[in-house]
C-alpha positions as CSV (number, residue, x, y, z in Angstrom):
1,M,-89.7,211.6,53.9
2,A,-87.6,209.2,56.1
3,A,-84.2,208.0,55.0
4,K,-84.0,204.4,53.8
5,R,-82.5,201.9,56.2
6,I,-81.1,198.5,55.2
7,T,-79.3,195.7,57.0
8,G,-76.0,194.1,55.7
9,T,-72.7,192.5,56.6
10,I,-69.3,194.3,56.8
11,V,-67.1,193.0,54.0
12,S,-64.1,195.4,54.4
13,N,-62.9,197.8,57.0
14,K,-59.5,198.7,55.6
15,M,-60.3,202.3,54.9
16,Q,-60.3,205.2,57.4
17,K,-63.8,205.9,58.6
18,T,-65.3,203.9,55.8
19,V,-66.7,200.4,55.6
20,V,-68.0,198.3,52.8
21,V,-71.4,196.7,53.5
22,E,-72.7,193.9,51.4
23,V,-76.5,193.7,51.3
24,T,-78.2,190.5,50.1
25,R,-81.8,190.4,48.8
26,L,-84.0,187.7,47.6
27,Y,-86.5,188.2,44.7
28,K,-88.6,185.8,42.6
29,H,-87.8,185.4,38.9
30,P,-90.7,186.8,36.9
31,R,-91.0,183.8,34.6
32,Y,-89.4,180.8,36.4
33,K,-90.7,181.7,39.9
34,K,-87.4,180.7,41.4
35,L,-85.9,182.7,44.3
36,I,-82.7,184.4,43.3
37,R,-80.2,185.9,45.7
38,R,-78.6,189.2,44.6
39,K,-75.8,191.0,46.4
40,K,-74.8,194.7,46.3
41,K,-72.0,196.6,48.0
42,F,-72.5,200.0,49.7
43,Y,-69.8,202.3,51.0
44,A,-70.8,203.6,54.4
45,H,-69.3,206.2,56.8
46,C,-68.4,204.8,60.3
47,E,-66.6,206.6,63.1
48,Q,-66.1,203.6,65.4
49,E,-64.0,200.5,64.8
50,I,-66.1,197.6,63.4
51,Q,-64.8,194.1,62.6
52,E,-65.5,192.3,59.3
53,G,-68.4,190.0,59.4
54,N,-70.5,192.1,61.8
55,K,-74.1,192.8,60.9
56,V,-75.0,196.5,60.7
57,V,-77.9,198.8,59.9
58,I,-77.0,201.6,57.4
59,E,-79.0,204.7,56.6
60,E,-79.1,206.9,53.5
61,C,-77.6,210.4,53.9
62,R,-76.2,213.2,51.9
63,P,-73.2,212.5,49.7
64,L,-70.1,212.4,51.8
65,S,-67.6,211.6,49.0
66,K,-67.6,210.3,45.5
67,L,-68.9,206.9,46.6
68,K,-70.3,207.3,50.1
69,R,-74.0,208.0,50.5
70,W,-74.7,205.8,53.5
71,R,-73.7,205.9,57.2
72,V,-73.7,203.2,59.9
73,V,-76.5,203.7,62.4
74,E,-76.2,200.7,64.6
75,I,-74.3,197.4,65.1
76,L,-76.5,194.3,65.5
């Protein structure tokens, strides 16, 4: 089975080799049929220097630490 890939925006790059990526998704409320925007933060492993605000693609991987289960695949 292929690893999941999601696109998000870098929120923080203050850690060494770790970035925080915020992923926004839209879903429709079951009863009121209104589109709702939900955000979630993922900790991702990244070797290269990336600036805050950049769009990136992250991919699921094995656990690298207590919180890191994703790695940056490409910068958009």
